[in-house]
C-alpha positions as CSV (number, residue, x, y, z in Angstrom):
1,M,28.7,105.1,72.8
2,S,28.4,108.7,72.6
3,G,31.9,109.0,74.0
4,I,33.2,106.9,71.1
5,L,31.7,109.4,68.6
6,T,33.0,112.4,70.3
7,D,36.5,110.8,70.3
8,L,36.1,110.0,66.7
9,T,35.2,113.6,65.9
10,K,38.2,114.9,67.9
11,G,40.3,112.3,66.2
12,A,39.2,113.7,62.7
13,R,40.0,117.2,63.7
14,R,43.4,116.2,65.0
15,L,44.0,114.5,61.6
16,A,43.5,117.7,59.9
17,E,46.0,119.4,62.1
18,I,48.4,116.5,61.8
19,K,48.3,116.6,58.0
20,K,49.8,120.0,58.1
21,D,52.7,118.8,60.2
22,F,53.4,115.3,58.8
23,S,54.5,113.9,55.5
24,D,51.9,112.1,53.4
25,L,53.4,108.7,54.5
26,E,53.2,109.4,58.2
27,F,49.6,110.8,57.7
28,K,48.5,107.6,56.0
29,E,49.9,105.5,58.8
30,R,48.1,107.6,61.4
31,I,44.9,107.0,59.4
32,L,45.5,103.3,59.4
33,E,46.1,103.3,63.1
34,L,42.8,105.1,63.8
35,R,41.0,102.7,61.4
36,E,42.3,99.8,63.4
37,L,41.2,101.5,66.6
38,L,37.7,102.1,65.2
39,L,37.4,98.5,64.2
40,A,38.4,97.3,67.7
41,A,35.9,99.5,69.2
42,K,33.2,98.4,66.9
43,E,34.0,94.8,67.7
44,E,33.9,95.5,71.4
45,I,30.6,97.1,71.0
46,L,29.2,94.1,69.1
47,N,30.6,91.7,71.9
48,R,29.1,93.9,74.6
49,D,25.6,93.8,72.8
50,T,25.8,90.0,72.5
51,E,26.8,89.6,76.2
52,I,23.9,91.9,77.3
53,A,21.4,90.0,75.1
54,E,22.6,86.6,76.6
55,L,22.5,88.2,80.3
56,K,18.9,89.4,79.7
57,A,17.8,85.9,78.4
58,T,19.3,84.3,81.5
59,L,17.6,86.8,83.8
60,M,14.3,86.3,82.1
61,A,14.6,82.5,82.6
62,H,15.4,82.9,86.2
63,E,12.5,85.3,86.7
64,R,10.1,82.9,85.1
65,R,11.4,80.0,87.2
66,A,11.2,82.0,90.4
67,E,7.7,82.9,89.5
68,L,6.6,79.4,88.9
69,Q,8.3,78.3,92.1
70,S,6.4,80.8,94.0
71,N,3.1,79.5,92.7
72,L,3.6,75.8,93.6
73,L,2.2,73.7,96.5
74,E,4.2,70.9,98.0
75,V,2.3,67.6,98.9
76,E,4.5,64.9,100.4
77,G,7.6,66.1,98.4
78,F,5.9,66.7,95.2
79,K,5.3,70.1,93.9
80,Y,2.1,70.9,92.1
81,E,0.6,74.0,90.5
82,V,-2.0,75.7,92.4
83,S,-5.6,76.7,91.6
84,E,-7.7,78.2,94.4
85,G,-5.5,76.7,97.0
86,K,-5.6,73.1,95.7
87,P,-3.0,71.2,93.7
88,V,-3.9,71.0,90.0
89,G,-2.6,68.5,87.4
90,L,0.3,66.2,87.6
91,P,3.3,67.2,89.9
92,F,6.8,68.1,88.9
93,C,9.8,65.7,89.2
94,P,11.5,66.0,92.6
95,T,14.6,64.1,91.4
96,C,15.2,66.4,88.5
97,E,14.6,69.4,90.5
98,V,17.4,68.5,92.9
99,K,19.8,67.3,90.2
100,E,19.3,70.1,87.8
101,D,19.3,73.0,90.2
102,G,15.7,73.8,90.3
103,K,14.7,73.0,86.9
104,L,11.1,71.5,86.7
105,Y,9.9,68.8,84.6
106,R,6.2,67.8,84.7
107,L,5.5,64.1,85.3
108,G,3.7,62.3,82.6
109,R,0.7,60.2,83.4
110,M,1.3,56.3,83.2
111,N,-2.1,55.5,84.8
112,D,-4.4,56.6,87.7
113,Q,-1.7,56.2,90.3
114,Y,1.7,56.3,88.6
115,S,3.5,59.1,86.7
116,E,6.9,59.1,84.9
117,C,9.4,61.8,84.4
118,P,10.2,62.5,80.7
119,N,13.6,63.6,81.6
120,C,15.1,61.1,84.1
121,K,12.5,58.3,83.4
122,Y,11.8,57.5,87.0
123,S,8.4,56.4,87.8
124,F,6.6,57.9,91.0
125,N,3.5,56.7,92.7
126,A,2.0,60.2,92.4
127,G,-1.1,61.0,90.3
128,S,-2.9,64.1,89.5
129,N,-4.4,66.8,91.7
130,G,-2.3,66.0,94.8
131,L,-2.8,62.2,95.0
132,V,0.4,60.9,96.4
133,H,0.7,57.2,97.3
134,G,4.4,56.9,98.2
135,K,7.6,56.9,95.9
136,R,8.8,54.1,93.8
137,T,11.3,53.7,91.2
138,R,9.2,51.3,89.0
139,P,5.5,50.8,88.7
140,P,4.3,47.2,89.6
141,I,4.0,44.8,86.8
142,H,0.4,44.1,85.9
143,R,-0.2,40.7,84.7
144,K,-3.5,39.6,83.0
145,R,-5.3,36.6,84.2
146,G,-4.3,33.3,82.5
147,F,-0.8,34.5,81.8
148,V,2.3,33.9,83.8
């Protein structure tokens, strides 16, 4: 950015020299050309700033994901958060992790044994704190006595 300011200062000095040599019309044309260059430089700076902000946000998201992944414990294909070496809470959806390039969705509790992914809507036979009973696509239908 300091290079652009230095160039602009040199340009202003050069304009003073050019003014002596050219007619007023030519001088005004040169001023317009330099203004166009200045506007293009400002636009490029704004584009670069936007690009840098987007890259920083992406980098932070990847860092958060990598940090979370490093603190997970896998139990029979399900990843759990860990506290004192033991799985804690409900696991993350293994289907979405594969399909969405490592993105983690925590399963929602359906009952003591089954959990469902809020994203893909698959149900798993996995409960909280590392309780994994096998994988199913749908929980069994519970029927009350007296009803068919």
